[in-house]
N, C-alpha and C positions, 0 to 999 in steps of 0.2 A: 323593160321599156322598148326593146327592139321589136318585140311582138306587137306592141301597141303602135309603133311607128309603121310597121308593115301593114297593119290593119287600116290605119288611116290612109296610107298610100293606095290601098286596094279600093276603098270606097270613094276616094277623091274624085274620079271621073264622073260619078253620079251627080256631083255638085258643080261641075264645070258647065260651060255653055253647051246647051243641047242635052244635058243630063236630066234624068227624070226628077232630080231633087234640086235643080238649079235655083228655085226660089229661096232655098235655104243656104245659099253659098256663103253669105256673110256670117251665118251661124256656125258653119263648118270652119271658116277661116278663123273665127274668134277662138274656138276651142283648140284648134290646131296650133295657133300661135301662142296660146296660153300654156299648152303642154310642152311644146318644143320651140327652140329658137329657130325662126325661119331661115332657110338656106338661100333665099333670094338676095341678090346684091344689086346695088345701083348700077345702071347701065351707063349713066352720064352724070356730069356734074360733080360737085364736091360732096363727099360724105365722110362722116367721122364714125369710126367703129369703137365700141366700148365693150367691156366684159359683161355688162349688165344692161338689159333693155328696160323700158318703162313698165312692162308687165312684171318683171322680177322686182322692180322697185316697189310697185304696188303691193306685191306679195309680202315684202318685208314690212311695209306699213301695217298691213292687216295682222301680221304676226305680232307686231309691236302693240297693237290694240287689244290683243287677247287678254293680258292681265286685267285691264280695265273692265273688259266685257265679262270675264269670269267672276271678278269681284262684284260687279254690278248685279249679276244674277243672284249671287248669294245675298247681297244687301237687300234685293227685292223681297226675298223670303224672310230675311232678318227683321225688316220693318213690319211686315205683316204679322209674324209670330210675336214680336215685341209688343205691338199694339194690342194684340189679343191676350197678352199675358201668358202665352204658352211656350215661350222661347226655352225656358229651362227644361221642359219635358220633350223637346224636339231634337232629333239628331241632326248632325251636320248635313247629311245627304237629303233629309226631308226639306230642310231650309233651302238648300241649293237647288234641288230639282223643282221646287215650287217656283223659284225665280227663273229657272231655265224655261219652264213651260209657260211662264208669263211673258218672257221676252221673245221666245222663239217665233210666235206669229208676227211680231213686229219686224224681225229680221227677214222673214220669208216675204212679207208684203213689200219691204223696202227693195229687195232684190227682184222680185217678180215685176213690180211696177217700173222701177228704174232701168233694169236690164231689158225688160220688154220693149220699152220705148227706144232704148239704144239699138236693139236688134232691128226693130221695125224701121227706124230712121236710116240705119246703115243699109238695109236692103232696098229701101226707097231711093236712096242716093247712089246705090251701087258702089258703096265703099266698104272698107273693112270695119269690123266692130272695134270701137276704141275701149280702152281698159280703165278709163278714169272712174267709172262707177264701182269698180271692185272695192275701192276704199270708201267712197261716199256711202255705198250701201250698208257698210257696217257702222260708219260713224253716225248716220241719221238716228237709228234706234238708241244710240248711247247718249245723245244730247237732248233727248226728249223725256218728259216725265212718263212714268209707267202708266198713268191714267189717260194718256192721249189715245183717243179712239182710232182704230185701224183705218176707217174710211177717210177720216181727216188727214191722216198721215199719207195715204195714197194720193189724195188730191194735191197736197203740198209737194210731194215728190214729183208728181207729173208736171206741176207748174215750174218747179225749180229746174228740172232736167231740160224741159222744152225751152223755157224763156230765159234761163240763166246759163245754159250751156249749148244746146244744139243750135240755136239760131245764131250764136256767135261763131260757129264752126266746130264745135265739139271739144274733146279733151285737148287741153293746152291752149285753148283760145277764149275760155270763159274769163270774165273780168272780176267775178266775185266767187267766193267759196259756195259750191252748190249745196253742201250740207247745211251751211248757215243760212242760205237763202230759203231752204226748206223750213228751218226753224223760224225765221223772220216771217214767212208767209203764215204759218200757224199762229205765231204770237199776235200778229195784227189782225188776222181773220177770225181766230177763235181764242181770244185772250183768256177766257175762263178755263179753258183746257190746257193752258200753258203756264198759268200762274195761279196764285191763291193758295189755300191750304188743303184742298181736297184732291189734288192730282198726283201726289208724290208717293202714296202707299197703295199697293194692290189690295183690294178689299173683299175679294171673293175666293171661294175654294176652286181649285183646278184638279180634276181627276182625283178627288179625295184628299189632296194635299192643301195645306194652308188653312186659313180661317175666314169665315164670313164676318166681316166687321159691320157695325151698325150703319144704316143709311145716314149720309151726311157726315161720316167720320172725317176729321181733319187732323193734319199734322203739319206744322210750319217748318220750313227750312231755316237754318241759322241766319241766312241773309234776310229772309222774310222777317224774322224776329228783330233784326237790327233795324229794318225799315220801319218797324212799328215802335221804334225808340225803346227797345228792351234788349237786354244782353242775351246772347245765345245760351240756351240750356245745355247744349252738348259740350263735352269736355274737349280740350285741345287734342287729347289722344284719339278721341272718336273722329275729330275732324281730319286728322292725319290718316288714320286707318281707313276712314270712309264710312263708319257706322252712323250715318246721318241721312235724313231724307234729302232727295235731290234728284237731278237727272241721272239716268241709269249709270253712265260711265264716268261721271264727273266727280264722284264723292271721294274716291281713295287717292290721296296724294302718292302713296307708296306704289300702287299699281300703275299709276300714270308715269311715275318716275322710272319704273322698270322699262316701259315701253319707250320712253324718251331716250333712255340710255342706249337701247338697241339702235334707235334712229341715229344717234350721235356716233356710235361706233362704226356703223356702216356708212356714215357720211351722207345719208339721205336727207337729214334735216340740218338746218343752219343753226349752229350754236350761237352765232351772233344775234339772230332774231330771238331765239329762246332767252338768252341772257338779257337782252335789252328790254324785252317785255317785262321781266321781273324787276329790272332796274327802274323802268318807268313807273310801274305799278307801286313799287316799294317806296320810291321818293315822294310820289304824289300822296300816298297814304300817310307817310311820315309827316308831310306838310299839313294835311287835313287833321291829323292827330294833334299836332302842335297848336293848331288853331281852334281845337276843341270841337271840331265838326263831325268827328266819328267816335262812337262809344267803345270801339274795340281797338286793341293794339294794331299798329300798322301792319305787322307781319301776318295777322290773321286774314287780312284781305287777300293775301297771296295763296292761302290754302283753302278758301271757301269758294263755293259756287263753281263756275266753269273756268276760273282763272287758269289753273294749272293745265287743264285739258286743252283750253284754247291756245295757250302759249306753246304747248308741245306738239299738238297735232293739227291745228288749223291756221294759226299765225304763220307757221313754217311751210304752208303749201307752196311749193315752188312756182306754180302757175300764177297765183294771185298775189304773191308777195313781191316786195322790191327785189331787184336782181343785182344792182350794183352793191359792192361791199360796204361802202359808206351808207348807202340807202337802206341797207338791212338794219344798221344800227338805229337810224331815224325812224324807220317804219315800226320796228318792234317797240322802241321807247314810247312812241305816240300811242300805240295800242294800249300799253300798260297805263299811261296817264289818262287816256279817255275812259278806259274801263272803270277805274277807280273814281274818276270824276262823276260818271253817270251814277255810280252806286251811292256816292255820298251826297250829291246835289239834287238827286231825283228820288225821293222816298217812294214814289209810286212804282219805280222800276229798280229793284234792288240788285239785279244782275246786269252788268254793263259790258261783258265780254263780247257778246254777239254783235252789238251795235258798234263797238270799238273795231273789231276785226273787219266788218263789212265796210265801215267808213274808210279805213286804211287800205282795204282792197281797191277801192275806187281812187284813193290818193296815190297808190304805189307808183303808177306810171309817171305822175307829176314829180314825185320824190326823185325817181331815177333820172328824169329829164333835168332837174335842177342840179343833181350831182354831176351829170355828164357836162352840162353847160359850164358849171363852175370849173371843172377840170380843164375844159377847153380854153376857158378864159385865162386860167393860171398859166397854161402852156404858151399861149399867145403872148402874155406879158413877159415870160421867161425868154422867148425868142427875140422880142424887141430889145431886151437889154443886151 
């Protein structure tokens, strides 16, 4: 690492004012601060020093996403080989590498488009490159169906990064989750590529791996089957393990739980938000089950679709979530309630987690304001006594 540090110090003058590579100063600063904690300190004003900075936090979140991503790659291949009836004769690595090759272009496009815009924006504004897209770039491919075209994904990412993040001031200033805004843009602009039964399974060979499935091949997700007033054909074990059609990173409860555990151990994610999302979702699902409005047991709502992934990785986004301790309970609880309510009461949209989190992102400042004002009111009454 010392040799790398010396090399960076050696080439740094080229990126300073007057250097031949000055137009790429923001790019250099971004890589330098990602590899090493900056030595610069505040010259004035109040500053708080911590053992971990935002880039290191983002790195932990990316690591926490790895189990869901790796399982998602395997499940892409699993669904293709299962649909073709060749799963029994395929090796683990055949199945996995097919999924890897299917997902890799989406990850590349996500980072090229998103980081490209951030680099260009930072250079234009003369600012440092911000690190927020490090996490968003990996989440976006995981919350989309594998059948989503790359060009649609690129347009949606550009829209979300520019209009959902940069115009608000960049990382830490956005009011809604950028990855979910990407998904919302795709859902409302290209609904046939984000829902239905023909977008969840990869249908063609890749470098000789996988199988060519018939044109018009379809396979419904368990939530789609529920929306069509039929019981899911998948077993509960398949739902928990993740061997079901769905968005790439959202199917495996176990893989998501492993990542969530890391976030909780490191203190990066709020356990209050996670727990309250499941409490809100569970209680509302139990109510709907008691009223005969849902065909599945209440707890199945918590393991299907994007509920677990949203609760662990997107509802807990510290930028867009509530920040007061009481507000976190309210914010998470309402996400769970709204998500299940959308699922049960709107058959045309069987997955409600995206809309629930986006709605609560917008409401989070109001929730915090109400909590603070109530606290102030209580203290004022106490003083008068």
